[in-house]
DSSP file (Angstrom, degrees, kcal/mol; ACC not computed):
  #  RESIDUE AA STRUCTURE BP1 BP2  ACC     N-H-->O    O-->H-N    N-H-->O    O-->H-N    TCO  KAPPA ALPHA  PHI   PSI    X-CA   Y-CA   Z-CA
    1    1 A M              0   0    0      0, 0.0     2,-0.0     0, 0.0     0, 0.0   0.000 360.0 360.0 360.0 126.6    0.0    0.0    0.0
    2    2 A P        -     0   0    0      0, 0.0     2,-0.3     0, 0.0     0, 0.0  -0.329 360.0-120.9 -72.0 154.3    1.5    3.4   -1.0
    3    3 A H        -     0   0    0      1,-0.1     3,-0.2    -2,-0.0     0, 0.0  -0.733  14.4-162.6 -92.5 145.4    2.0    6.2    1.5
    4    4 A Y        +     0   0    0     -2,-0.3    -1,-0.1     1,-0.1    23,-0.0  -0.168  60.5 105.4-117.6  37.6    0.3    9.5    0.9
    5    5 A D        +     0   0    0     24,-0.1    25,-3.4    25,-0.1    26,-1.6   0.338  68.1  67.1-102.2   7.7    2.4   11.6    3.3
    6    6 A V  E     -a   31   0A   0     -3,-0.2     2,-0.5    23,-0.2    26,-0.2  -0.986  63.7-153.7-129.6 138.4    4.5   13.4    0.6
    7    7 A V  E     -a   32   0A   0     24,-2.0    26,-2.7    -2,-0.4     2,-0.6  -0.946   7.7-151.4-111.8 131.3    3.4   15.9   -2.0
    8    8 A D  E     -a   33   0A   0     -2,-0.5     2,-0.3    24,-0.2    26,-0.2  -0.901  20.4-169.2-101.8 119.1    5.5   16.3   -5.2
    9    9 A T  E     +a   34   0A   0     24,-3.5    26,-2.1    -2,-0.6     2,-0.3  -0.752  12.5 167.9-112.3 157.4    5.3   19.8   -6.7
   10   10 A S    >   -     0   0    0     -2,-0.3     3,-1.6    24,-0.2     4,-0.3  -0.834  56.8 -76.2-147.2-175.3    6.3   21.3  -10.0
   11   11 A N  G >  S+     0   0    0      1,-0.3     3,-1.3    -2,-0.3     4,-0.0   0.777 121.7  70.4 -59.7 -27.6    5.8   24.6  -12.0
   12   12 A N  G 3  S+     0   0    0      1,-0.3    -1,-0.3     2,-0.0    -3,-0.0   0.742  92.7  57.2 -63.6 -23.4    2.3   23.3  -12.9
   13   13 A N  G <  S-     0   0    0     -3,-1.6    -1,-0.3     1,-0.2    -2,-0.2   0.620  97.1-146.5 -81.8 -13.1    1.2   23.8   -9.2
   14   14 A G    <   -     0   0    0     -3,-1.3     2,-0.6    -4,-0.3    -1,-0.2  -0.337  54.9 -24.6  71.2-165.8    2.1   27.5   -9.1
   15   15 A I        -     0   0    0     -2,-0.0     2,-0.5    34,-0.0    32,-0.1  -0.711  65.9-142.7 -83.2 121.1    3.3   28.9   -5.9
   16   16 A M        -     0   0    0     -2,-0.6    37,-0.2    30,-0.3    38,-0.1  -0.738  20.9-143.6 -83.4 123.1    2.0   26.8   -3.0
   17   17 A T     >  -     0   0    0     -2,-0.5     4,-2.2     1,-0.1     5,-0.2  -0.317  23.9-107.3 -84.5 167.8    1.2   29.2   -0.1
   18   18 A V  H  > S+     0   0    0      1,-0.2     4,-2.8     2,-0.2     5,-0.2   0.905 123.7  53.6 -58.0 -41.6    1.7   28.6    3.7
   19   19 A A  H  > S+     0   0    0      2,-0.2     4,-2.2     1,-0.2    -1,-0.2   0.894 105.9  52.7 -61.5 -40.5   -2.1   28.2    3.9
   20   20 A N  H  > S+     0   0    0      2,-0.2     4,-1.1     1,-0.2    -1,-0.2   0.944 112.3  45.0 -58.5 -47.8   -2.1   25.6    1.1
   21   21 A W  H  X S+     0   0    0     -4,-2.2     4,-0.7     1,-0.2     3,-0.5   0.908 112.1  50.9 -65.4 -42.8    0.6   23.5    3.0
   22   22 A R  H >< S+     0   0    0     -4,-2.8     3,-0.9     1,-0.2     4,-0.5   0.889 106.3  55.5 -63.3 -37.8   -1.2   23.9    6.4
   23   23 A S  H >< S+     0   0    0     -4,-2.2     3,-0.6     1,-0.2    -1,-0.2   0.791 102.3  57.5 -66.8 -26.1   -4.5   22.7    4.9
   24   24 A M  H ><>S+     0   0    0     -4,-1.1     3,-1.7    -3,-0.5     5,-1.5   0.687  86.8  77.9 -77.7 -17.7   -2.8   19.5    3.6
   25   25 A K  G X<5S+     0   0    0     -3,-0.9     3,-2.0    -4,-0.7    -1,-0.2   0.839  83.5  64.0 -60.2 -32.2   -1.7   18.5    7.1
   26   26 A K  G < 5S+     0   0    0     -3,-0.6    -1,-0.3    -4,-0.5    -2,-0.1   0.684 100.5  53.3 -67.4 -14.8   -5.2   17.3    7.9
   27   27 A Y  G < 5S-     0   0    0     -3,-1.7    -1,-0.3    -4,-0.2    -2,-0.2   0.351 126.0-101.0 -97.7   4.0   -4.7   14.7    5.2
   28   28 A G  T < 5 +     0   0    0     -3,-2.0     2,-0.3     1,-0.3    -3,-0.2   0.553  65.6 157.4  91.9   8.3   -1.5   13.4    6.8
   29   29 A V      < +     0   0    0     -5,-1.5    -1,-0.3     1,-0.2   -23,-0.2  -0.527   6.5 164.9 -70.2 130.3    1.0   15.2    4.4
   30   30 A K        +     0   0    0    -25,-3.4    30,-1.3    -2,-0.3     2,-0.3   0.563  55.7  21.7-121.0 -18.2    4.3   15.5    6.2
   31   31 A A  E     -ab   6  60A   0    -26,-1.6   -24,-2.0    28,-0.2     2,-0.3  -0.939  59.2-143.2-149.8 166.4    6.9   16.4    3.5
   32   32 A M  E     -ab   7  61A   0     28,-1.7    30,-2.0    -2,-0.3     2,-0.4  -0.963   2.3-154.2-135.9 154.0    7.3   17.9    0.0
   33   33 A I  E     -ab   8  62A   0    -26,-2.7   -24,-3.5    -2,-0.3     2,-0.5  -0.994  16.7-158.5-123.5 133.1    9.4   17.3   -3.0
   34   34 A A  E     -a    9   0A   0     28,-1.7     2,-0.5    -2,-0.4   -24,-0.2  -0.951  15.1-135.6-118.9 129.3   10.0   20.2   -5.5
   35   35 A K        -     0   0    0    -26,-2.1    12,-0.1    -2,-0.5     3,-0.1  -0.710  23.6-176.6 -76.8 126.0   11.0   19.9   -9.1
   36   36 A L        -     0   0    0     -2,-0.5     8,-2.5    27,-0.3     2,-0.3   0.742  53.6  -6.7-100.0 -28.0   13.8   22.5   -9.5
   37   37 A S  E     -C   43   0B   0      6,-0.3     2,-0.5    10,-0.0    -1,-0.2  -0.981  48.7-127.7-160.1 167.7   14.6   22.3  -13.2
   38   38 A V  E >> S-C   42   0B   0      4,-2.7     4,-1.2    -2,-0.3     3,-1.1  -0.944  77.3 -58.0-123.3 105.5   14.2   20.7  -16.6
   39   39 A G  T 34 S-     0   0    0     -2,-0.5    -1,-0.1     1,-0.2     3,-0.0  -0.290  95.7 -50.3  56.6-140.8   17.6   19.9  -17.9
   40   40 A T  T 34 S+     0   0    0      1,-0.1    -1,-0.2    -3,-0.1     3,-0.1   0.324 131.2  66.2-106.7   4.8   19.8   23.0  -18.3
   41   41 A Y  T <4 S+     0   0    0     -3,-1.1     2,-0.4     1,-0.2    -2,-0.2   0.548  96.9  44.6-108.0  -8.1   17.2   25.1  -20.2
   42   42 A F  E  <  -C   38   0B   0     -4,-1.2    -4,-2.7    -3,-0.0     2,-0.5  -0.961  56.2-166.5-144.2 123.6   14.4   25.6  -17.7
   43   43 A S  E     -C   37   0B   0     -2,-0.4     2,-0.7    -6,-0.2    -6,-0.3  -0.924  30.9-120.6-106.9 129.4   14.5   26.6  -14.0
   44   44 A V    >   -     0   0    0     -8,-2.5     3,-0.9    -2,-0.5     4,-0.5  -0.577  23.6-166.2 -74.2 110.0   11.3   26.2  -12.0
   45   45 A Q  T 3  S+     0   0    0     -2,-0.7    -1,-0.2     1,-0.2     3,-0.1   0.701  82.7  55.6 -72.6 -21.4   10.5   29.7  -10.8
   46   46 A T  T 3> S+     0   0    0      1,-0.2     4,-1.8     2,-0.1   -30,-0.3   0.561  86.7  83.9 -88.0  -7.8    7.9   28.6   -8.3
   47   47 A A  H <> S+     0   0    0     -3,-0.9     4,-2.8     2,-0.2     5,-0.3   0.945  86.4  48.9 -64.4 -52.0   10.2   26.2   -6.4
   48   48 A K  H  > S+     0   0    0     -4,-0.5     4,-2.5     1,-0.2     5,-0.2   0.929 115.1  42.1 -59.8 -49.6   11.9   28.5   -4.0
   49   49 A P  H  > S+     0   0    0      0, 0.0     4,-2.4     0, 0.0    -1,-0.2   0.878 115.3  51.4 -66.5 -33.4    8.8   30.3   -2.7
   50   50 A S  H  X S+     0   0    0     -4,-1.8     4,-2.2     2,-0.2    -2,-0.2   0.910 111.7  46.5 -67.3 -41.1    7.0   27.0   -2.5
   51   51 A I  H  X S+     0   0    0     -4,-2.8     4,-2.6     2,-0.2     5,-0.2   0.940 112.8  49.6 -63.6 -47.6    9.8   25.4   -0.5
   52   52 A R  H  X S+     0   0    0     -4,-2.5     4,-2.5    -5,-0.3    -2,-0.2   0.915 112.4  47.9 -58.3 -44.4   10.1   28.4    1.8
   53   53 A N  H  X S+     0   0    0     -4,-2.4     4,-1.4   -37,-0.2    -1,-0.2   0.872 110.6  51.3 -66.7 -37.2    6.3   28.3    2.4
   54   54 A A  H  <>S+     0   0    0     -4,-2.2     5,-2.6     2,-0.2     4,-0.3   0.926 111.7  46.9 -64.9 -44.1    6.3   24.6    3.1
   55   55 A V  H ><5S+     0   0    0     -4,-2.6     3,-1.7     1,-0.2    -2,-0.2   0.917 109.8  53.4 -63.1 -43.4    9.1   25.0    5.6
   56   56 A D  H 3<5S+     0   0    0     -4,-2.5    -1,-0.2     1,-0.3    -2,-0.2   0.795 107.0  52.9 -61.2 -28.1    7.3   27.9    7.2
   57   57 A A  T 3<5S-     0   0    0     -4,-1.4    -1,-0.3    -3,-0.2    -2,-0.2   0.459 128.7 -98.6 -86.7  -1.8    4.3   25.6    7.6
   58   58 A G  T < 5S+     0   0    0     -3,-1.7    -3,-0.2    -4,-0.3     2,-0.2   0.647  75.6 138.9  98.7  17.1    6.4   23.0    9.3
   59   59 A Y      < -     0   0    0     -5,-2.6     2,-0.3    -6,-0.1    -1,-0.3  -0.555  49.0-130.0 -93.4 158.0    7.2   20.6    6.5
   60   60 A H  E     -b   31   0A   0    -30,-1.3   -28,-1.7    -2,-0.2     2,-0.3  -0.681  31.5-156.1 -90.2 156.4   10.4   18.8    5.6
   61   61 A H  E     -b   32   0A   0     -2,-0.3     2,-0.4   -30,-0.2   -28,-0.2  -0.980  21.1-163.6-139.0 155.4   11.5   19.1    2.0
   62   62 A N  E      b   33   0A   0    -30,-2.0   -28,-1.7    -2,-0.3    -2,-0.0  -0.990 360.0 360.0-131.1 121.5   13.5   17.2   -0.6
   63   63 A G              0   0    0     -2,-0.4   -27,-0.3   -30,-0.2    -1,-0.1   0.414 360.0 360.0-128.0 360.0   14.5   19.2   -3.7
């Protein structure tokens, strides 16, 4: 049975706010993974603020 305690984010999610992250805690989410780039030609602009907001909401992150 897979675990659902980690959220994987990318540029498609936009900037995840502190409120977004806090609301996911009620579903058991404990950590996040952020996609940072696509090869050498695209840097995900939403990653840094989303990571910062997740940390501010009390999450661990892997990027």
